[in-house]
N, C-alpha and C positions, 0 to 999 in steps of 0.2 A: 504494500500500500504506500502511496505517495501522500504525505501529510504536510500541509503548509501550516506553520506555527508562527503567529504574530507575537510580539513581545518576547522573542526567543532569548534575549539576554537577561530577562528577569528571573526571579526565584523559581516560579513555577515553570516558565517557558524553557529555561536552560535545562532544568532537571527532566522535563518531559522530553525534550529533544534527545537527551542522552539515553533515556529509556527506550524511546522509539527506535533509535539507531541500534541499540543493543539487541532488540528483538527482531531486527531484520527489515525494518521499514525504511523507506527513503524519506529524508526530512528536508524540507525547504524552510530555512530559518529566515524570518523577517525581523530585521533590527532597524533601529532609528538612525544609527550612525555607524560608520565603518569602525571595525576593531580587529585586534589580532585574535583569531579563533583557534589557533593551535592545531591539534590533530583531529578536530571535529570532522565527522563524515557528513556527506550531503553537500548542499550548496546554501549559500547565504546571500540574501538580497537586501539592499538598503532601501527601505520605504518608511517615511515618517507619516504615521497615521493622522497626525494633526494637519498634514498638508495633502494627503491622498483622499480628497473629499468627493471624488467622482468614481463611478464604477469603472470607467475607462482606465483609471490609474492602477487597477488590479487585474484586469482581464488577461493581459499577457503573462502575468505571473501564475495564473490558475490553469494554464494549459497542461493537461495530463495529471492534474492533482485529483486525488480521490476524496480527501477530507480536509477540512480547515478547523484549526483550533485557535480561537482568538484569546490570547493571554495578555493583550496589551492593556495597560492601565497607568494612570498618573494620579497622584494624591491631590494635587492642588495646582491651580493656574500659576504660571510663572512666565518669564520672557521666552522660554523654550517649550513650555508645556501648556496644553489647553484641554481641560477636562471635557468640554462640550464637543470639540473636534475629534478627540481620540475615542471617547466612550460612546458618542451618539452619531455625529455626522460621518466621521471616518469609518466607524463600525458599520453603519447603515450602507455606505458605499460598498464596503467589502461584501456584505450580505447580498446586495443587489447583483454584484458581479458574480457571486457564487451561483445565483439563480440563473443568470444568463449563460454562464459557462457550463452548467450542468453538474456542478459540484453539490451533491445532495446533502452530504453529511457535514454539519457545522456544529461545533461545540463552542460555547461562548462563556467566558468567565465574567460574572457580575460580582456582587458583594451581598453578604447576608443582611437581611433586614431592609433592603432598599424599597421593597414593595410595601413596607409598613410605615416607614418614616423617611423623609429626605431632609436632614438638617443642614446639608451643605451642597455645593455644586458637584461634589464627587458623587454622592448618592443620587442626586437628581439626574445627572447625565448618565449614570449607570442604568437607571431605570428606563431612560429614554432609549438607550441601546438595546435593552431587553425587548421593549415593545417593537422596535424596528425589526428585530429578528423574528418575533412572533407573527408579524405580518407577511413574511415571505413564505413561499411554497417550497420549503426545505425540510429535511429530516433533522430538526434542530434539538439541541439540549442546552438549557441554561443552567450553569453551575454557580451557586452563590455560597462561596466559602466564608467561614469565619476567619479569624486571625490565623494565618498559616505559619507554622513553625517547622523547622527542619534542621538537618545537620549543617547546611551551608549558612554562613554568617551573613545574612542579608535582611535588611529591613527590620521587622519586628524581632526576628531571631537574633540579630546583632544587638538590638536595643536591650532585650531582656538579659543577654549575657553581660552587657556593660553595666546594667543596673544591679545585677547579681554580685558584681565585684565591689560595690560601694558598701563600706562598713555602716554608714547611716543611709537608710533607704528613704528618699522622699516620695511620698505618695500624692498623686494629683487628686484634688477634690472633685467629686461628682463623676467618677468613672463607673461604668456599668460592668456587669459580669461578662466573662469571656469563655466561650466553649472553643478553646483553641483546637485547631485541627492539624494533623500531621501531614507534612509535604508528601511523604510516601503514599499515604492513603488517597490524597488528592490526585496524584499522578496515576496511581493504580485505577482510580475511577475513570479517568480519561481513556486509558488503554482498554478498559472493559467496555466502555460506551462506543469505542471505535470498532468493536468486533461485530461480526455478522450477526444479524438477528437481535441486536441490542435495541432497547426501547428508544423512542424519539418523541418529539413534541411534548416535552415535560420540563419542569423546573425543579431542581434539587438543591436543598440547603446542605452544605457540607460542614458539619459541626462535630466537635469532639464530644465524648460521653459525659463530661462533667463541667459544670459552670464554676469558674474560678474568678476570684478577684485578681487584680494586677499584682498585688502583694503576694498572693499564693502562687502565681506563675513564677515570680522572681524567686520565691522560696524554693520551688522545685529545682530551679537552675542552680541556686546556691548549694543545695544538697547534692546535686549532680557533680558540681565542681569540687566538692569536699569541704565546703565552708559552712560554718554555723549560721543560724538565722540572724539576719541583720536587725539592728534597732531601727524602728520606723518612726517617722514624723510626718504629719500632714502639712503640705505647703500651703501658706495663705493663698487665697484665691487670686490676689493681685500679683503675687510672685509667679504662680502658675501661668496666668495670662501673659505676663511679661516674657516668660520662657517661650511660650508658643509664638509670640510676636517676633522674638529673636529668630525662631525657626522660619517664620515668614520672610524676614529680612534675608536670611541665608538662601531661601528659595529664589528671591529676586536676584541674587548674585549667582544663580544657576547651580547651587548646591541642592541636595535632596534629603534633608534631615527628616526622620520619621516623626518628629514632634513639630507639627504646624497647626494652624488654626482649624483646618478641616479635620485633622486627626482628633483634636479636642472635641469637636462637635460630634464626630462619628462615634468616638469611644464613650461619650456620655450616655448614649442609648444602649451601649453594650453590643455584644456580638453573639447572640444565642439563637438557636433554631431547633427544628425537629429532625431527629435522626432517622426515624422509621422509613420515610419514603426513599431515602438514600440507600439504606440497607436492603430494602425490598427490591429496588431496581437493579442493584449491582451485586448483592450478596457480601459486600464489604463490611466488616465490623471495625469501626474506627477505634484507633488506639488512644489510650489516655496519655497525657503528657508524661506522667511518671513512668509508665511502661516503655514509652518510646525512648526516653532518656536512659533508662536502665539497660536497653539493648545496644547503646552506643556510648561506651565509656569515654570520658573526656581525655584529651591529650594535653601534653605540655603546651602546645600551640593554642589550644582552647583557653587555657587559663591565662596565657599571655595576652591573647586578644581581649578577653574580658577585662583584664586589669588596665589595658591601654586604650580601651574604647573611647573614653572621654578625653584622652590626651590630644587626639587629632583636632576636634572642634576647638579645644583650648588654644592650640597652636595657631589655628586660622582666625582666632579672635585677637590674640595678643600680638602676633607679628604685624598684621596690617595696622593696628592701632599704634604700635611702637614706631613704625616707619613713617606713617602719616603725621603723627604727633611730633616726631623729630624734625620733619620738614617744616611744620608750622612754627615750631619754636625757633628754628634757624632763621625764619623770615620775620619773627616778632621779637620776643624778649631775648632771644639768643643771638640776635643779629650782631650787636657790638662785640660780643665775645667771639663770635665766629670770625669776624674781620680781624680782631686783635690777634687771634691765633695764627693768622697767615702773615702778619707783619714780620719782617726779617727773614722771610722765606722767598723762594723763587716766584711764589704766587702773589707777592705783595702788590705789584702794579695792577693786578686784576682781582684783588681781594673781594670786592663787592660782587662782581659777576660770578666768581667762583662759589661764594656762599649761596647765591641765588640758584645757580645751576645744581649745586649739591642738594639744596633743599627740595627743589623740584624733582630731582632724581629720586630722593627718598620717598616723596609722596607717590610718584609713579610706581615704585617698587611695592609700596603698601597696597595701592589700588590693584596691581597685577596679582598679588597674593590673594586678595579678597575675592577676585573674580575667578570662578572655577576654571574657565577656559584658558586663562593665562597664569594660573597659580604655579604651575611647574616652572615656567620661564621666570616668574617673579621670584621664586625661591633661589634662583641662581644670581639674582641681581644684587643682593646686599654686598656692601663693602666697596662699591664702585665710587662712592662720593667721598672724596678726600676731605673736603671742608667739614662735612657733617661728622666724619670720623674724628677729626680734631676736636670738634665741639663735644662729642661724647667723651673723648678722653679727658678733656678739660673738666667736664662735669664729674667724671669719676675721680679725678685728681682732687677736686674740691670736697667731695663727699667722703672719699676713702683715704685721703692723706697721702696719695701717691703722686708721682710726677708724670706728666704726659710724655709719651714716647717722642723721640726726635724723628722728624721726617725729612 
């Protein structure tokens, strides 16, 4: 069978492609941007669902395809992501193209609870995509998973590992219960529903067998990693709101943190559902979080990842602030000190312009580190500004009692 999988670089999509390939199926991976795909079998095509809004954008890619699995999804609108285009308009264009191309079997990933409540653009657009598929003359199945957790450190799986490493666990106010579902069970469901004679034109909620609080989910991960239960405290509502807003700001800079305003709105209603229709349609008995973790002992790398999870966001907050602040200081209160540091050196005739150039270079480096697309290049930029280096050395000299280095 030839299966086209959208969102093939995500948690569910990537794992599904690997399982399909291992079972002898030919996979057509659809990704949003080019990347290094290593030894993956099959072929990869680059299509941004936020821009592929017409059926004609998909028809050439569906030639010879037997089934389509739509795993594409985005949490929140940002400069590069559009929930309405990806979940509704782009998905609808794909479904129309499947109908025209004669691709009967279409499996579509939605989200649990979107038919009951739509607190954000995420769930509203997901539900619109569901309705678009229901209108088509196809053998469709809509899958609505709860929070998906698995061995790969991705999204919620990564976040819960990071939270598990904190000795003091902050709990967000107003979060609902979660029937977390295992990635292996979700992928096995797709493989079952792609088989001959499998049911169609139905909607299934994929939820785990037990409803847990976020603190209980984190406690399971701490036990798995071999650590005792953490002390918990409830964050004040205004602090939680501020953290979600920081996540929104990171989204505007093209980062994809799991903690954003849409996540807060969606998690407030919880992620619970009925298991029986899923079990009846597929025969799959969903695993509990505890049993799934018990069958996959943690590695040294797992513990390192958990312990360092929050280091990365801290770095990408501190470094841009440091470099931009250095540039601002060099142009304001530190201007005179910067010029004086260059007196008596080869730069003395151009002391003013050099300080300005160094300050602007610092601010450019900070901005590059903050913007995801240029962050790698920005991290190579520090230390190129001689004037700002001298200013920082002078500051250290005054605060630490040392002498600035000779240049």
